[in-house]
Z-matrix of the N, CA and C atoms (Angstrom, degrees):
N
C 1 1.454
C 2 1.526 1 109.21
N 3 1.311 2 114.86 1 133.60
C 4 1.466 3 119.93 2 176.59
C 5 1.518 4 109.75 3 -71.92
N 6 1.327 5 114.41 4 150.22
C 7 1.461 6 120.53 5 -179.02
C 8 1.528 7 108.21 6 -130.06
N 9 1.347 8 115.68 7 130.48
C 10 1.459 9 119.76 8 178.96
C 11 1.522 10 110.99 9 -124.48
N 12 1.326 11 113.70 10 158.69
C 13 1.458 12 121.86 11 177.52
C 14 1.525 13 108.26 12 -119.98
N 15 1.321 14 115.63 13 131.55
C 16 1.458 15 121.52 14 173.49
C 17 1.524 16 106.88 15 -110.64
N 18 1.322 17 116.23 16 119.59
C 19 1.463 18 123.17 17 -179.51
C 20 1.526 19 107.35 18 -114.37
N 21 1.331 20 116.62 19 129.00
C 22 1.459 21 118.76 20 -176.21
C 23 1.526 22 111.91 21 -142.63
N 24 1.339 23 114.03 22 161.69
C 25 1.463 24 123.06 23 170.10
C 26 1.521 25 106.46 24 -126.50
N 27 1.335 26 115.71 25 133.24
C 28 1.459 27 119.90 26 -178.25
C 29 1.516 28 109.47 27 -143.49
N 30 1.328 29 116.10 28 132.61
C 31 1.457 30 120.04 29 176.99
C 32 1.524 31 110.44 30 -99.71
N 33 1.311 32 116.46 31 -49.12
C 34 1.469 33 121.16 32 -175.42
C 35 1.521 34 112.80 33 -94.49
N 36 1.325 35 117.27 34 -7.70
C 37 1.458 36 121.28 35 -177.36
C 38 1.520 37 112.96 36 101.05
N 39 1.326 38 118.32 37 -10.36
C 40 1.462 39 120.96 38 -178.08
C 41 1.526 40 112.19 39 -64.34
N 42 1.324 41 116.95 40 -49.89
C 43 1.464 42 120.42 41 -178.14
C 44 1.524 43 110.28 42 -68.92
N 45 1.320 44 117.37 43 -33.79
C 46 1.464 45 120.37 44 175.33
C 47 1.528 46 110.25 45 -62.55
N 48 1.330 47 117.35 46 -42.27
C 49 1.463 48 120.77 47 178.08
C 50 1.528 49 110.72 48 -62.70
N 51 1.331 50 116.49 49 -43.02
C 52 1.463 51 120.81 50 178.41
C 53 1.528 52 110.25 51 -60.40
N 54 1.332 53 116.66 52 -44.77
C 55 1.470 54 121.24 53 178.72
C 56 1.529 55 110.79 54 -58.00
N 57 1.324 56 116.55 55 -43.53
C 58 1.460 57 120.64 56 179.52
C 59 1.519 58 112.68 57 -64.07
N 60 1.322 59 116.45 58 -39.82
C 61 1.467 60 120.94 59 179.03
C 62 1.526 61 111.21 60 -67.84
N 63 1.334 62 116.71 61 -40.66
C 64 1.469 63 120.66 62 176.45
C 65 1.528 64 109.58 63 -61.98
N 66 1.329 65 116.25 64 -42.62
C 67 1.461 66 120.41 65 178.41
C 68 1.526 67 110.88 66 -60.81
N 69 1.336 68 117.36 67 -42.22
C 70 1.471 69 121.15 68 176.85
C 71 1.522 70 110.56 69 -55.90
N 72 1.329 71 115.46 70 -46.99
C 73 1.461 72 119.96 71 -179.14
C 74 1.515 73 112.54 72 -62.15
N 75 1.311 74 117.58 73 -44.76
C 76 1.462 75 121.56 74 -179.96
C 77 1.531 76 110.84 75 -66.02
N 78 1.329 77 116.16 76 -42.77
C 79 1.470 78 119.84 77 179.44
C 80 1.522 79 111.58 78 -62.34
N 81 1.337 80 116.92 79 -34.03
C 82 1.465 81 120.46 80 179.96
C 83 1.527 82 111.56 81 -65.14
N 84 1.322 83 116.66 82 -15.30
C 85 1.462 84 122.29 83 178.98
C 86 1.531 85 111.65 84 -101.62
N 87 1.328 86 116.62 85 11.28
C 88 1.455 87 120.85 86 176.63
C 89 1.518 88 114.80 87 83.94
N 90 1.311 89 117.07 88 16.97
C 91 1.464 90 121.73 89 179.32
C 92 1.527 91 109.04 90 -91.74
N 93 1.329 92 116.33 91 138.61
C 94 1.462 93 122.13 92 174.46
C 95 1.528 94 107.44 93 -83.06
N 96 1.336 95 117.20 94 124.37
C 97 1.460 96 121.98 95 -172.94
C 98 1.525 97 111.44 96 -124.50
N 99 1.323 98 116.01 97 130.70
C 100 1.460 99 122.11 98 169.21
C 101 1.526 100 107.26 99 -111.23
N 102 1.323 101 116.38 100 135.06
C 103 1.463 102 122.03 101 179.41
C 104 1.525 103 107.67 102 -119.70
N 105 1.355 104 115.82 103 124.83
C 106 1.468 105 119.93 104 -177.12
C 107 1.521 106 110.89 105 -137.73
N 108 1.324 107 115.38 106 145.52
C 109 1.457 108 119.65 107 170.93
C 110 1.527 109 108.38 108 -71.42
N 111 1.318 110 116.07 109 146.64
C 112 1.455 111 120.89 110 -176.14
C 113 1.532 112 111.72 111 -58.58
N 114 1.329 113 117.50 112 -34.17
C 115 1.470 114 120.00 113 -178.98
C 116 1.536 115 112.40 114 -69.40
N 117 1.335 116 116.97 115 -15.07
C 118 1.460 117 122.32 116 179.45
C 119 1.524 118 111.73 117 -104.61
N 120 1.328 119 116.94 118 17.34
C 121 1.457 120 121.58 119 -172.81
C 122 1.522 121 110.28 120 -133.30
N 123 1.320 122 115.87 121 143.95
C 124 1.462 123 122.18 122 171.50
C 125 1.515 124 107.82 123 -106.27
N 126 1.316 125 117.38 124 146.61
C 127 1.461 126 120.20 125 -178.90
C 128 1.529 127 111.16 126 -59.16
N 129 1.319 128 118.04 127 -30.41
C 130 1.471 129 120.90 128 178.65
C 131 1.531 130 112.17 129 -64.64
N 132 1.346 131 117.25 130 -20.23
C 133 1.467 132 120.46 131 176.29
C 134 1.526 133 111.48 132 -60.16
N 135 1.323 134 117.80 133 -28.53
C 136 1.464 135 121.68 134 -178.77
C 137 1.522 136 111.79 135 -59.72
N 138 1.324 137 116.85 136 -29.08
C 139 1.462 138 121.49 137 -177.94
C 140 1.525 139 112.91 138 -69.95
N 141 1.316 140 117.38 139 -17.60
C 142 1.463 141 121.63 140 -177.34
C 143 1.526 142 113.11 141 -86.04
N 144 1.329 143 117.34 142 0.68
C 145 1.463 144 121.94 143 -173.83
C 146 1.526 145 110.79 144 -122.93
N 147 1.339 146 114.75 145 157.48
C 148 1.460 147 120.62 146 176.89
C 149 1.527 148 111.19 147 -74.14
N 150 1.309 149 116.17 148 -27.53
C 151 1.451 150 121.64 149 178.83
C 152 1.510 151 110.10 150 -159.71
N 153 1.334 152 115.67 151 167.75
C 154 1.469 153 118.99 152 179.69
C 155 1.515 154 110.08 153 -149.16
N 156 1.319 155 114.14 154 155.54
C 157 1.459 156 122.45 155 174.11
C 158 1.520 157 107.72 156 -125.64
N 159 1.309 158 115.67 157 138.25
C 160 1.460 159 121.92 158 178.08
C 161 1.522 160 108.25 159 -115.47
N 162 1.323 161 116.28 160 135.89
C 163 1.456 162 120.22 161 179.93
C 164 1.509 163 112.15 162 -135.75
N 165 1.324 164 115.60 163 136.05
C 166 1.463 165 119.71 164 179.37
C 167 1.522 166 109.93 165 -152.51
N 168 1.308 167 114.03 166 149.40
C 169 1.457 168 119.28 167 169.71
C 170 1.522 169 107.59 168 -80.89
N 171 1.318 170 116.28 169 159.68
C 172 1.457 171 120.71 170 177.98
C 173 1.524 172 108.33 171 -97.00
N 174 1.311 173 114.85 172 132.47
C 175 1.454 174 122.10 173 -173.64
C 176 1.521 175 110.44 174 -111.38
N 177 1.306 176 115.87 175 149.39
C 178 1.466 177 120.95 176 172.30
C 179 1.517 178 113.06 177 56.28
N 180 1.304 179 115.49 178 -126.81
C 181 1.461 180 122.21 179 -176.54
C 182 1.533 181 110.41 180 -98.92
N 183 1.340 182 116.32 181 53.60
C 184 1.458 183 120.85 182 178.03
C 185 1.509 184 114.23 183 84.02
N 186 1.334 185 116.89 184 38.50
C 187 1.459 186 120.86 185 -176.32
C 188 1.526 187 111.46 186 -115.47
N 189 1.325 188 114.32 187 163.67
C 190 1.464 189 120.44 188 171.50
C 191 1.521 190 108.80 189 -70.10
N 192 1.325 191 116.96 190 148.71
C 193 1.464 192 118.64 191 173.51
C 194 1.528 193 110.06 192 -67.80
N 195 1.323 194 116.12 193 150.75
C 196 1.468 195 121.40 194 -177.73
C 197 1.522 196 113.06 195 -52.64
N 198 1.329 197 117.08 196 -39.28
C 199 1.465 198 118.79 197 -175.96
C 200 1.527 199 113.10 198 -67.42
N 201 1.343 200 118.21 199 -13.10
C 202 1.461 201 121.07 200 179.07
C 203 1.533 202 112.14 201 -95.92
N 204 1.341 203 118.06 202 -9.54
C 205 1.458 204 120.52 203 -171.69
C 206 1.531 205 114.00 204 -63.50
N 207 1.320 206 118.84 205 -45.68
C 208 1.467 207 120.39 206 179.94
C 209 1.522 208 110.97 207 -62.16
N 210 1.327 209 117.06 208 -45.25
C 211 1.464 210 122.00 209 178.90
C 212 1.529 211 109.33 210 -59.84
N 213 1.323 212 116.22 211 -46.52
C 214 1.463 213 122.84 212 179.04
C 215 1.527 214 110.67 213 -56.45
N 216 1.319 215 116.72 214 -50.16
C 217 1.464 216 120.88 215 -179.68
C 218 1.523 217 111.51 216 -64.60
N 219 1.339 218 117.33 217 -38.37
C 220 1.462 219 120.81 218 179.25
C 221 1.526 220 112.22 219 -65.75
N 222 1.332 221 117.43 220 -23.00
C 223 1.464 222 120.13 221 178.08
C 224 1.531 223 111.34 222 -64.09
N 225 1.330 224 117.38 223 -20.47
C 226 1.461 225 121.01 224 177.55
C 227 1.525 226 111.67 225 -71.36
N 228 1.324 227 117.52 226 -15.92
C 229 1.466 228 121.86 227 -174.81
C 230 1.523 229 113.13 228 -102.63
N 231 1.330 230 118.55 229 6.95
C 232 1.456 231 120.74 230 -173.24
C 233 1.525 232 110.56 231 -128.21
N 234 1.324 233 116.10 232 148.15
C 235 1.464 234 121.42 233 177.54
C 236 1.523 235 108.37 234 -99.16
N 237 1.324 236 116.15 235 110.67
C 238 1.463 237 121.38 236 -179.07
C 239 1.527 238 111.63 237 -102.72
N 240 1.326 239 116.93 238 20.35
C 241 1.461 240 120.74 239 178.44
C 242 1.528 241 109.84 240 -56.83
N 243 1.325 242 114.95 241 134.61
C 244 1.451 243 120.46 242 179.43
C 245 1.520 244 113.96 243 87.32
N 246 1.314 245 117.55 244 -8.13
C 247 1.474 246 120.99 245 178.24
C 248 1.519 247 109.32 246 -89.74
N 249 1.320 248 115.94 247 132.61
C 250 1.458 249 121.03 248 175.86
C 251 1.516 250 108.64 249 -90.20
N 252 1.327 251 115.72 250 141.14
C 253 1.462 252 119.47 251 -173.55
C 254 1.523 253 111.10 252 -146.82
N 255 1.325 254 114.40 253 162.74
C 256 1.462 255 122.90 254 172.19
C 257 1.525 256 107.17 255 -152.50
N 258 1.336 257 115.39 256 162.38
C 259 1.458 258 120.57 257 -176.68
C 260 1.527 259 109.22 258 -132.96
N 261 1.318 260 115.06 259 145.07
C 262 1.461 261 121.66 260 178.15
C 263 1.517 262 109.26 261 -140.31
N 264 1.321 263 115.52 262 162.75
C 265 1.451 264 118.19 263 178.07
C 266 1.515 265 112.26 264 -168.65
N 267 1.317 266 113.28 265 165.95
C 268 1.462 267 120.82 266 175.14
C 269 1.515 268 107.82 267 -115.07
N 270 1.318 269 114.66 268 152.60
C 271 1.445 270 119.35 269 -179.92
C 272 1.513 271 110.89 270 -160.74
N 273 1.303 272 114.72 271 -173.73
C 274 1.448 273 121.91 272 -177.22
C 275 1.527 274 107.46 273 -132.94
N 276 1.336 275 116.66 274 118.42
C 277 1.464 276 120.47 275 -176.67
C 278 1.522 277 113.58 276 -66.78
N 279 1.329 278 117.74 277 -8.54
C 280 1.460 279 118.76 278 176.92
C 281 1.530 280 111.24 279 -74.27
N 282 1.334 281 116.79 280 -11.67
C 283 1.462 282 121.21 281 176.16
C 284 1.526 283 109.91 282 -95.19
N 285 1.313 284 116.26 283 152.22
C 286 1.457 285 121.71 284 -176.69
C 287 1.530 286 112.57 285 -61.21
N 288 1.322 287 117.91 286 -39.92
C 289 1.465 288 122.08 287 -174.30
C 290 1.531 289 109.98 288 -107.45
N 291 1.324 290 116.29 289 76.09
C 292 1.465 291 122.25 290 -178.05
C 293 1.530 292 110.70 291 -63.18
N 294 1.316 293 115.52 292 120.78
C 295 1.478 294 122.91 293 176.23
C 296 1.526 295 113.42 294 54.33
N 297 1.314 296 117.56 295 36.81
C 298 1.465 297 121.42 296 -179.67
C 299 1.525 298 111.80 297 -61.64
N 300 1.320 299 118.17 298 -25.68
C 301 1.466 300 120.97 299 179.55
C 302 1.527 301 111.21 300 -59.14
N 303 1.328 302 117.18 301 -29.43
C 304 1.467 303 120.71 302 178.89
C 305 1.528 304 109.79 303 -61.39
N 306 1.328 305 117.47 304 -50.28
C 307 1.470 306 120.36 305 179.65
C 308 1.529 307 112.02 306 -65.19
N 309 1.318 308 116.31 307 -37.99
C 310 1.470 309 120.35 308 179.64
C 311 1.527 310 110.38 309 -61.11
N 312 1.329 311 116.60 310 -46.56
C 313 1.465 312 120.50 311 -178.95
C 314 1.527 313 111.84 312 -70.98
N 315 1.330 314 116.96 313 -37.48
C 316 1.470 315 119.50 314 176.70
C 317 1.524 316 110.56 315 -59.84
N 318 1.318 317 116.63 316 -47.10
C 319 1.463 318 120.81 317 -178.90
C 320 1.523 319 111.07 318 -61.03
N 321 1.320 320 117.04 319 -40.75
C 322 1.465 321 120.28 320 -178.82
C 323 1.528 322 110.76 321 -68.28
N 324 1.344 323 116.50 322 -41.45
C 325 1.466 324 120.16 323 178.79
C 326 1.527 325 110.56 324 -64.01
N 327 1.340 326 116.74 325 -43.77
C 328 1.469 327 120.52 326 176.94
C 329 1.516 328 110.64 327 -61.17
N 330 1.330 329 116.51 328 -42.46
C 331 1.460 330 121.07 329 179.57
C 332 1.520 331 112.73 330 -61.29
N 333 1.324 332 116.65 331 -27.35
C 334 1.467 333 121.62 332 178.56
C 335 1.526 334 111.31 333 -88.58
N 336 1.339 335 116.47 334 -0.10
C 337 1.457 336 119.98 335 175.60
C 338 1.514 337 115.69 336 103.05
N 339 1.316 338 118.81 337 -3.52
C 340 1.468 339 121.21 338 -179.18
C 341 1.528 340 110.21 339 -68.75
N 342 1.319 341 115.45 340 151.18
C 343 1.456 342 122.77 341 176.65
C 344 1.523 343 107.86 342 -99.06
N 345 1.327 344 117.39 343 111.41
C 346 1.465 345 121.71 344 179.03
C 347 1.531 346 106.69 345 -78.49
N 348 1.339 347 116.86 346 112.85
C 349 1.461 348 120.30 347 -171.92
C 350 1.525 349 114.21 348 -99.94
N 351 1.322 350 117.69 349 -5.71
C 352 1.462 351 122.08 350 175.46
C 353 1.518 352 109.49 351 -138.77
N 354 1.319 353 116.19 352 147.83
C 355 1.458 354 120.19 353 173.12
C 356 1.523 355 108.78 354 -65.01
N 357 1.317 356 117.45 355 140.46
C 358 1.454 357 121.93 356 -177.63
C 359 1.516 358 113.51 357 -54.61
N 360 1.319 359 115.51 358 142.55
C 361 1.466 360 122.60 359 179.75
C 362 1.520 361 108.89 360 -98.51
N 363 1.338 362 116.00 361 124.81
C 364 1.464 363 121.80 362 -179.72
C 365 1.518 364 109.07 363 -120.31
N 366 1.328 365 115.69 364 124.52
C 367 1.458 366 121.59 365 -178.15
C 368 1.525 367 109.63 366 -120.05
N 369 1.319 368 115.36 367 133.62
C 370 1.470 369 122.18 368 176.83
C 371 1.525 370 108.51 369 -76.02
N 372 1.342 371 116.35 370 113.11
C 373 1.465 372 122.91 371 177.24
C 374 1.522 373 111.82 372 52.16
N 375 1.340 374 118.13 373 -131.09
C 376 1.476 375 121.25 374 179.05
C 377 1.524 376 108.85 375 -84.45
N 378 1.336 377 117.30 376 138.99
C 379 1.461 378 118.80 377 -178.92
C 380 1.533 379 112.63 378 -67.38
N 381 1.341 380 115.37 379 126.76
C 382 1.467 381 121.87 380 173.30
C 383 1.530 382 107.55 381 -76.14
N 384 1.315 383 118.02 382 179.16
C 385 1.464 384 122.13 383 -175.50
C 386 1.533 385 112.61 384 -54.38
N 387 1.316 386 117.38 385 -49.82
C 388 1.471 387 120.14 386 -179.08
C 389 1.528 388 110.93 387 -64.59
N 390 1.331 389 116.18 388 -38.18
C 391 1.465 390 120.03 389 178.83
C 392 1.522 391 111.64 390 -70.22
N 393 1.318 392 117.35 391 -28.29
C 394 1.461 393 119.92 392 175.09
C 395 1.524 394 109.46 393 -61.52
N 396 1.328 395 116.94 394 -42.60
C 397 1.460 396 120.52 395 176.18
C 398 1.522 397 110.96 396 -64.16
N 399 1.327 398 116.66 397 -38.59
C 400 1.462 399 121.03 398 177.39
C 401 1.531 400 110.20 399 -60.20
N 402 1.321 401 116.83 400 -42.28
C 403 1.471 402 121.21 401 178.84
C 404 1.527 403 110.86 402 -64.69
N 405 1.331 404 116.82 403 -45.78
C 406 1.475 405 119.92 404 177.85
C 407 1.527 406 110.34 405 -60.69
N 408 1.328 407 116.25 406 -42.29
C 409 1.465 408 120.18 407 179.37
C 410 1.522 409 111.63 408 -64.89
N 411 1.325 410 117.48 409 -33.98
C 412 1.461 411 121.68 410 176.12
C 413 1.532 412 109.21 411 -59.82
N 414 1.333 413 116.25 412 -44.23
C 415 1.458 414 120.87 413 176.82
C 416 1.522 415 112.06 414 -63.32
N 417 1.334 416 116.80 415 -41.26
C 418 1.467 417 121.01 416 177.77
C 419 1.523 418 110.81 417 -64.00
N 420 1.341 419 116.58 418 -43.81
C 421 1.456 420 121.31 419 179.78
C 422 1.525 421 111.18 420 -64.52
N 423 1.328 422 116.48 421 -38.59
C 424 1.463 423 119.37 422 178.06
C 425 1.527 424 109.21 423 -64.05
N 426 1.323 425 117.10 424 -44.34
C 427 1.458 426 121.97 425 179.03
C 428 1.532 427 110.62 426 -59.83
N 429 1.332 428 116.35 427 -44.48
C 430 1.464 429 120.63 428 -179.94
C 431 1.530 430 111.17 429 -64.31
N 432 1.328 431 116.43 430 -44.42
C 433 1.467 432 120.36 431 179.94
C 434 1.524 433 110.89 432 -66.58
N 435 1.315 434 116.42 433 -33.88
C 436 1.461 435 120.75 434 177.99
C 437 1.525 436 110.05 435 -65.27
N 438 1.327 437 116.24 436 -41.45
C 439 1.471 438 121.07 437 179.42
C 440 1.517 439 111.36 438 -64.40
N 441 1.331 440 116.81 439 -40.21
C 442 1.457 441 122.04 440 -178.39
C 443 1.516 442 111.27 441 -68.34
N 444 1.337 443 116.04 442 -40.07
C 445 1.466 444 119.86 443 -174.79
C 446 1.525 445 113.05 444 -91.75
N 447 1.328 446 117.32 445 -6.45
C 448 1.478 447 119.96 446 -177.67
C 449 1.514 448 111.51 447 -70.89
């Protein structure tokens, strides 16, 4: 059985909810999923999994939240070659850089050698009913892509 790690940062609970919905979707496909807050995770934990997903809200003027900065910087010190990954985030379209944290994390994961297997998922604030299904489907799609590339 494949095993994935979902690492997230959430201030208002929106990104945490998205992480939980993605986990539901992946679990429905028979994938073993661990979900952890970024402050409770070391970047080396990524090596223990077949794949990983990173999730963060976008802060300020299109930046990563402070609690993700150490993890982000530590990704420069690790070789994630062969690891499948995807990124998700929550944001607010009233800001100029909607969900910019998604692109920031994708670029860092790619730079460390990870293979981004899905286009980043961007959710406006808290997921509404239809977006909840989108989040679950993201988890299902990640599970399916993980099985194909494993």
